[in-house]
TIVOVEX-566989 format. One record per residue (C-alpha): x, y, z; residue in one letter; residue number from 1. Coordinates in steps of 0.25 Angstrom, whole numbers, always signed. Last residue first. Layout:
N
+-------+-------+-------+------+-----+
:    px :    py :    pz : type : seq :
+-------+-------+-------+------+-----+
:     X :     Y :     Z :    a : NUM :
...
+-------+-------+-------+------+-----+
This chain:
278
+-------+-------+-------+------+-----+
:    px :    py :    pz : type : seq :
+-------+-------+-------+------+-----+
:  -133 :  +162 :   -43 :    m : 278 :
:  -131 :  +146 :   -44 :    r : 277 :
:  -120 :  +146 :   -33 :    s : 276 :
:  -132 :  +152 :   -24 :    k : 275 :
:  -140 :  +141 :   -27 :    l : 274 :
:  -131 :  +130 :   -23 :    f : 273 :
:  -128 :  +139 :   -10 :    n : 272 :
:  -142 :  +138 :    -7 :    i : 271 :
:  -143 :  +123 :   -10 :    f : 270 :
:  -131 :  +121 :    +0 :    a : 269 :
:  -137 :  +129 :   +10 :    s : 268 :
:  -151 :  +122 :    +9 :    c : 267 :
:  -143 :  +109 :   +11 :    t : 266 :
:  -136 :  +114 :   +23 :    t : 265 :
:  -148 :  +119 :   +30 :    l : 264 :
:  -157 :  +107 :   +27 :    m : 263 :
:  -146 :   +97 :   +32 :    f : 262 :
:  -144 :  +106 :   +44 :    k : 261 :
:  -159 :  +105 :   +47 :    a : 260 :
:  -160 :   +90 :   +45 :    e : 259 :
:  -148 :   +88 :   +54 :    y : 258 :
:  -153 :   +97 :   +65 :    f : 257 :
:  -166 :   +89 :   +66 :    d : 256 :
:  -180 :   +90 :   +62 :    i : 255 :
:  -190 :   +82 :   +69 :    e : 254 :
:  -202 :   +77 :   +62 :    r : 253 :
:  -215 :   +84 :   +63 :    d : 252 :
:  -227 :   +77 :   +70 :    s : 251 :
:  -229 :   +88 :   +80 :    e : 250 :
:  -230 :   +99 :   +70 :    i : 249 :
:  -221 :  +109 :   +65 :    l : 248 :
:  -227 :  +118 :   +54 :    a : 247 :
:  -223 :  +115 :   +41 :    h : 246 :
:  -209 :  +118 :   +35 :    r : 245 :
:  -201 :  +106 :   +39 :    i : 244 :
:  -206 :   +93 :   +32 :    g : 243 :
:  -216 :   +83 :   +36 :    a : 242 :
:  -228 :   +90 :   +29 :    d : 241 :
:  -219 :   +95 :   +19 :    d : 240 :
:  -211 :  +108 :   +18 :    s : 239 :
:  -197 :  +105 :   +22 :    t : 238 :
:  -196 :   +91 :   +14 :    y : 237 :
:  -203 :   +99 :    +2 :    g : 236 :
:  -191 :  +109 :    +1 :    y : 235 :
:  -182 :   +98 :    +2 :    l : 234 :
:  -188 :   +91 :    -9 :    s : 233 :
:  -188 :  +104 :   -17 :    s : 232 :
:  -173 :  +103 :   -14 :    f : 231 :
:  -171 :   +90 :   -19 :    a : 230 :
:  -180 :   +92 :   -31 :    k : 229 :
:  -172 :  +104 :   -36 :    k : 228 :
:  -159 :   +97 :   -34 :    l : 227 :
:  -164 :   +85 :   -43 :    a : 226 :
:  -169 :   +95 :   -53 :    p : 225 :
:  -155 :  +102 :   -54 :    h : 224 :
:  -155 :  +117 :   -50 :    l : 223 :
:  -151 :  +129 :   -57 :    h : 222 :
:  -156 :  +124 :   -71 :    g : 221 :
:  -167 :  +136 :   -72 :    d : 220 :
:  -178 :  +125 :   -70 :    n : 219 :
:  -171 :  +119 :   -58 :    e : 218 :
:  -169 :  +133 :   -52 :    l : 217 :
:  -183 :  +136 :   -55 :    k : 216 :
:  -189 :  +124 :   -48 :    k : 215 :
:  -181 :  +126 :   -36 :    l : 214 :
:  -186 :  +141 :   -35 :    t : 213 :
:  -201 :  +135 :   -37 :    q : 212 :
:  -200 :  +125 :   -26 :    g : 211 :
:  -193 :  +135 :   -17 :    l : 210 :
:  -205 :  +144 :   -18 :    t : 209 :
:  -203 :  +158 :   -26 :    s : 208 :
:  -207 :  +171 :   -22 :    k : 207 :
:  -193 :  +176 :   -21 :    d : 206 :
:  -190 :  +175 :   -35 :    d : 205 :
:  -176 :  +178 :   -40 :    g : 204 :
:  -172 :  +163 :   -43 :    i : 203 :
:  -160 :  +161 :   -34 :    f : 202 :
:  -165 :  +171 :   -23 :    i : 201 :
:  -178 :  +162 :   -22 :    k : 200 :
:  -170 :  +149 :   -22 :    c : 199 :
:  -162 :  +155 :   -11 :    m : 198 :
:  -174 :  +159 :    -3 :    s : 197 :
:  -180 :  +145 :    -4 :    e : 196 :
:  -167 :  +139 :    -1 :    i : 195 :
:  -166 :  +147 :   +13 :    a : 194 :
:  -180 :  +143 :   +16 :    s : 193 :
:  -175 :  +128 :   +15 :    i : 192 :
:  -165 :  +132 :   +26 :    s : 191 :
:  -174 :  +140 :   +34 :    e : 190 :
:  -185 :  +129 :   +35 :    k : 189 :
:  -174 :  +119 :   +39 :    i : 188 :
:  -170 :  +128 :   +51 :    s : 187 :
:  -184 :  +128 :   +54 :    n : 186 :
:  -185 :  +113 :   +57 :    r : 185 :
:  -172 :  +113 :   +63 :    y : 184 :
:  -175 :  +123 :   +74 :    d : 183 :
:  -164 :  +122 :   +84 :    p : 182 :
:  -167 :  +128 :   +98 :    n : 181 :
:  -155 :  +130 :  +106 :    q : 180 :
:  -143 :  +126 :   +98 :    k : 179 :
:  -149 :  +134 :   +86 :    d : 178 :
:  -140 :  +128 :   +73 :    s : 177 :
:  -152 :  +124 :   +65 :    l : 176 :
:  -161 :  +136 :   +67 :    l : 175 :
:  -149 :  +146 :   +65 :    k : 174 :
:  -145 :  +139 :   +53 :    l : 173 :
:  -159 :  +139 :   +47 :    s : 172 :
:  -160 :  +154 :   +51 :    t : 171 :
:  -146 :  +157 :   +43 :    e : 170 :
:  -151 :  +149 :   +32 :    l : 169 :
:  -164 :  +157 :   +30 :    h : 168 :
:  -157 :  +170 :   +32 :    t : 167 :
:  -146 :  +167 :   +22 :    k : 166 :
:  -157 :  +163 :   +12 :    v : 165 :
:  -164 :  +177 :   +14 :    s : 164 :
:  -151 :  +184 :   +13 :    k : 163 :
:  -146 :  +178 :    +0 :    f : 162 :
:  -144 :  +191 :    -9 :    s : 161 :
:  -139 :  +198 :    +4 :    d : 160 :
:  -127 :  +188 :    +3 :    n : 159 :
:  -122 :  +184 :   +17 :    n : 158 :
:  -124 :  +170 :   +13 :    s : 157 :
:  -129 :  +158 :   +21 :    i : 156 :
:  -128 :  +148 :   +10 :    a : 155 :
:  -112 :  +148 :   +11 :    d : 154 :
:  -112 :  +145 :   +26 :    e : 153 :
:  -123 :  +135 :   +24 :    i : 152 :
:  -115 :  +128 :   +14 :    a : 151 :
:  -102 :  +129 :   +21 :    q : 150 :
:  -108 :  +122 :   +33 :    i : 149 :
:  -113 :  +111 :   +25 :    e : 148 :
:   -99 :  +110 :   +18 :    e : 147 :
:   -91 :  +110 :   +31 :    k : 146 :
:  -101 :   +98 :   +35 :    s : 145 :
:  -111 :   +97 :   +45 :    s : 144 :
:  -114 :   +85 :   +54 :    i : 143 :
:   -99 :   +83 :   +57 :    p : 142 :
:   -94 :   +70 :   +64 :    v : 141 :
:   -90 :   +67 :   +78 :    i : 140 :
:   -87 :   +52 :   +79 :    q : 139 :
:   -93 :   +42 :   +88 :    s : 138 :
:  -102 :   +36 :   +78 :    n : 137 :
:  -108 :   +49 :   +74 :    l : 136 :
:  -105 :   +60 :   +84 :    f : 135 :
:  -111 :   +74 :   +79 :    r : 134 :
:  -104 :   +87 :   +73 :    y : 133 :
:  -109 :  +101 :   +68 :    g : 132 :
:  -112 :  +105 :   +82 :    a : 131 :
:  -126 :  +112 :   +84 :    k : 130 :
:  -124 :  +113 :   +99 :    e : 129 :
:  -136 :  +104 :  +102 :    r : 128 :
:  -131 :   +94 :   +91 :    e : 127 :
:  -117 :   +93 :   +96 :    f : 126 :
:  -122 :   +92 :  +110 :    i : 125 :
:  -131 :   +80 :  +107 :    k : 124 :
:  -121 :   +74 :   +99 :    n : 123 :
:  -111 :   +75 :  +110 :    f : 122 :
:  -122 :   +67 :  +119 :    l : 121 :
:  -124 :   +57 :  +109 :    e : 120 :
:  -110 :   +54 :  +107 :    f : 119 :
:  -107 :   +50 :  +122 :    y : 118 :
:  -120 :   +44 :  +124 :    d : 117 :
:  -114 :   +30 :  +129 :    g : 116 :
:  -100 :   +27 :  +128 :    k : 115 :
:   -87 :   +35 :  +127 :    s : 114 :
:   -73 :   +32 :  +125 :    y : 113 :
:   -73 :   +34 :  +109 :    k : 112 :
:   -81 :   +47 :  +112 :    g : 111 :
:   -68 :   +53 :  +118 :    s : 110 :
:   -63 :   +54 :  +105 :    f : 109 :
:   -75 :   +61 :   +99 :    e : 108 :
:   -76 :   +71 :  +110 :    i : 107 :
:   -61 :   +74 :  +109 :    l : 106 :
:   -61 :   +76 :   +93 :    d : 105 :
:   -74 :   +84 :   +94 :    y : 104 :
:   -66 :   +93 :  +104 :    i : 103 :
:   -55 :   +93 :   +93 :    e : 102 :
:   -64 :   +97 :   +83 :    y : 101 :
:   -66 :  +111 :   +89 :    w : 100 :
:   -52 :  +114 :   +91 :    e :  99 :
:   -45 :  +114 :  +104 :    t :  98 :
:   -36 :  +126 :  +105 :    k :  97 :
:   -46 :  +135 :  +113 :    d :  96 :
:   -47 :  +124 :  +124 :    s :  95 :
:   -61 :  +120 :  +128 :    f :  94 :
:   -59 :  +104 :  +125 :    f :  93 :
:   -44 :  +104 :  +127 :    f :  92 :
:   -45 :  +110 :  +142 :    k :  91 :
:   -58 :  +102 :  +144 :    r :  90 :
:   -51 :   +89 :  +141 :    i :  89 :
:   -38 :   +92 :  +150 :    h :  88 :
:   -48 :   +96 :  +162 :    n :  87 :
:   -56 :   +85 :  +160 :    i :  86 :
:   -45 :   +75 :  +161 :    l :  85 :
:   -40 :   +82 :  +174 :    s :  84 :
:   -53 :   +81 :  +181 :    d :  83 :
:   -54 :   +66 :  +177 :    k :  82 :
:   -41 :   +62 :  +183 :    s :  81 :
:   -40 :   +49 :  +177 :    v :  80 :
:   -35 :   +37 :  +185 :    y :  79 :
:   -27 :   +27 :  +176 :    q :  78 :
:   -19 :   +22 :  +187 :    d :  77 :
:    -7 :   +30 :  +182 :    q :  76 :
:   -15 :   +43 :  +182 :    s :  75 :
:   -23 :   +48 :  +170 :    i :  74 :
:   -25 :   +63 :  +168 :    p :  73 :
:   -16 :   +64 :  +156 :    s :  72 :
:    -3 :   +71 :  +154 :    t :  71 :
:    +4 :   +57 :  +157 :    d :  70 :
:    -3 :   +52 :  +144 :    i :  69 :
:    +5 :   +61 :  +135 :    p :  68 :
:    -6 :   +69 :  +126 :    l :  67 :
:   -12 :   +63 :  +114 :    k :  66 :
:   -25 :   +72 :  +117 :    f :  65 :
:   -33 :   +62 :  +109 :    f :  64 :
:   -27 :   +47 :  +108 :    n :  63 :
:   -18 :   +46 :  +121 :    l :  62 :
:   -24 :   +57 :  +130 :    w :  61 :
:   -38 :   +54 :  +127 :    l :  60 :
:   -35 :   +38 :  +127 :    s :  59 :
:   -30 :   +40 :  +141 :    y :  58 :
:   -42 :   +48 :  +145 :    t :  57 :
:   -52 :   +39 :  +139 :    y :  56 :
:   -47 :   +27 :  +145 :    i :  55 :
:   -45 :   +34 :  +159 :    y :  54 :
:   -59 :   +38 :  +158 :    l :  53 :
:   -64 :   +24 :  +155 :    e :  52 :
:   -57 :   +18 :  +167 :    k :  51 :
:   -65 :    +5 :  +166 :    r :  50 :
:   -69 :    +4 :  +180 :    g :  49 :
:   -84 :    +4 :  +175 :    t :  48 :
:   -92 :   +14 :  +184 :    t :  47 :
:   -80 :   +22 :  +190 :    y :  46 :
:   -74 :   +24 :  +177 :    n :  45 :
:   -87 :   +26 :  +170 :    k :  44 :
:   -90 :   +39 :  +178 :    r :  43 :
:   -77 :   +44 :  +172 :    e :  42 :
:   -80 :   +41 :  +159 :    l :  41 :
:   -94 :   +48 :  +162 :    k :  40 :
:   -86 :   +61 :  +166 :    n :  39 :
:   -77 :   +61 :  +155 :    i :  38 :
:   -89 :   +59 :  +144 :    y :  37 :
:  -103 :   +64 :  +148 :    n :  36 :
:  -100 :   +76 :  +157 :    d :  35 :
:   -87 :   +80 :  +151 :    l :  34 :
:   -89 :   +76 :  +136 :    f :  33 :
:  -104 :   +81 :  +138 :    i :  32 :
:  -100 :   +95 :  +144 :    t :  31 :
:   -88 :   +97 :  +134 :    w :  30 :
:   -97 :   +96 :  +122 :    l :  29 :
:  -107 :  +106 :  +128 :    s :  28 :
:   -96 :  +115 :  +131 :    n :  27 :
:   -90 :  +114 :  +117 :    k :  26 :
:  -104 :  +116 :  +111 :    l :  25 :
:  -106 :  +128 :  +119 :    e :  24 :
:   -93 :  +133 :  +115 :    i :  23 :
:   -94 :  +132 :  +101 :    d :  22 :
:   -87 :  +121 :   +94 :    i :  21 :
:   -83 :  +123 :   +80 :    i :  20 :
:   -81 :  +115 :   +66 :    e :  19 :
:   -97 :  +116 :   +64 :    f :  18 :
:  -104 :  +121 :   +76 :    q :  17 :
:  -117 :  +122 :   +68 :    l :  16 :
:  -119 :  +137 :   +71 :    e :  15 :
:  -104 :  +139 :   +72 :    q :  14 :
:  -101 :  +133 :   +58 :    k :  13 :
:  -112 :  +142 :   +53 :    i :  12 :
:  -105 :  +155 :   +59 :    s :  11 :
:  -111 :  +162 :   +70 :    k :  10 :
:  -115 :  +177 :   +68 :    y :   9 :
:  -128 :  +172 :   +62 :    g :   8 :
:  -137 :  +183 :   +69 :    l :   7 :
:  -145 :  +172 :   +78 :    r :   6 :
:  -132 :  +165 :   +80 :    e :   5 :
:  -124 :  +177 :   +85 :    s :   4 :
:  -136 :  +181 :   +93 :    f :   3 :
:  -137 :  +168 :  +100 :    k :   2 :
:  -150 :  +159 :   +98 :    m :   1 :
+-------+-------+-------+------+-----+
């Protein structure tokens, strides 16, 4: 993990690549686009004779770039200069004037003319680089909402009163967003530990368990019984034999990014709820 990531100098939106594309993600997307799309289309021209590169390039100029067709790399006999095509798209892809969402526009548009594992390949890159988006039914959709991101940002407060909560949430986020070695199981542990810390702060008892603090919150009228039951169940899910907190054994089920992200955002929202009652 980089220095900036360990010490929290990157924002949460950067950690989860939400409404942003960093250079590592951009480079990876370009490599997949070039090697597994443009080059593959050219190879299909020779094997099928369907001029698929021409069909794509014509549509790209007409419907995506919306440029005069005589500026395209297409000759009168429908031959496409692949090098000129690549140069044009590359300038667009890496230009400082191109917004992050325009790159996703291009990738999504190009998917209409793809076959095979196009969407799967991009989803693997999205997941590896912690992009907040995935291909679903040939469309790029967010897997994180603005509300989820805001909930985490609000919960990670700089207020010294919530220092222990902040530490647990930041650790959970780092474990979740680590590109090299993500640890989803321990990310969930840190998320639920943040709730425990927040509950102890809320009732002013550092020795209480989460169950005890939730019960007190209910008795004092701060927490609806159904909500108390829901978070007690979440705690049980992290503690039982098939859950999270026990030592990892061979028969344990795999914890993925989506489950860990759900726990981080849910715990952050609950922490914000408790802060609003203080």
